[in-house]
N, C-alpha and C positions, 0 to 999 in steps of 0.2 A: 168664645171664653172657654171652649171646653177643656177640663182638665187643667184650671189655671192654677191649681194648687199641686199638681203631681209632682212636681220637682223643686217646689218651696223647701226651705230647711224648716224644721220646728224648733220652737222656741219654748220652753215650757218653764210658766211663772208661777212662783211659790211667795206665798206671805208670810214671811218672818217677822217677829216681834225683837228679836235679839240678833241683827246681822253676823256679828264676829262669833257667836256662840253656834249659830247655823251653817256661818262658811267653814269653821272648824267640822261641825258634822258632816258637811257633804265632800269636803276635802280629806279628811282623816279616816272617817268611817266608812264612806261610801267609795273615797277614792277617785274622785270628779278632779280633774285638772281646772285651776283657776286661768281665768281668761284675762279680766280686767272688772276694775273696780270703778264706779261712780257715782254720781248723784242719783241716778234710777238702781242702783243697787250692785250686786256681784254676780257678774256673769262667769259660768263652769261649762267647760265642754264635757261631753257624754258621747260617745259614739261620732255619730255625725250630726247630733244637734247638741243645744244647748240648753241650760237652765238659769233662769235668773231669778236671783235670789233677792227681795225687795221688802222695805219697811213697810209694814201694815199693822194696825191695832185690830184688825178684823181676826175673829176666833178662827183656829185652825180647822181645816176642812176636814167635815167629817166623812168625808167618801175619799176614795182612792184617787189623788192629786195628778199623780204620775206613775208610770209602772216601766219599768227596766228589763227588755227582753234578753234573756242569757241563754246558752247552751245547755246548762245541766244546773238544776237548781241547788242540789247538796252540797256541792263544792262551794258555791257561794253563798251559801246561807252559812257554811262553818265559817267560812273567812269573814263575813259580816259580825256574825256572832264574837269573833274572835276580837272584833273591832268595838264590842259593846252594843251592837244593834240585838234589840228583843223582836222576835216573832211572835205573832198574834196566834189564838187560838179561836176560832170562830163553829158556833152551831146554829146556823138561821136556817129557814126554810130555803132549800135550793144552795146551801154554801156551810159545809162541814170540811172542818180541818182535821187532818188526822198526824199529827208530828209536826205541826203547824204548815202542812201543805193542802192543799184543796184541789181536788181533782173536778173542773167541772167542763164537759164535753171532751174536747180534746186538748183542752188547756191544763196543764199544773201551774198552782200561784203559792205564793205566800205574800204574808203583809207584813209590815212593819211601820213604826212612827219614826219621823224626824224628831230633830230637837226642840222643834216648835210645836208641836204636837199633830202634824200633817200626816196622812196615811197615805204611806208607798208600797208600792210591790213589785216583786220578780217575778217572771214566770217563763216556763220553758215556750220555744215556739210550736203551735200546732204542729201535731203529728197527724198526717194522715192515714 
């Protein structure tokens, strides 16, 4: 059973309180493509993976729930800002943003909240 998940497809499951509002945010603000809607929730496509938005009364995730890897942060941040996305500033031990971007070792990343309060991120590929 070595490498059992190596070729698996990843589905990120995101709890939401308002499925219609969340679907609009993920499609309109983030530009994800709708795959299908069922009793399970709303399935969206992102790259080779999928995002399942499902109804939940649970509070939003207080940590990064999902991250999107992009070639360059700034053009994507500008495009998302134009669609109403607000990026966060952080100043914690080991994590400080400058103009909403943190450099953590070889990674640059930025964080924002979805329409339901879940924390999402975008990051550039690690550079060696």
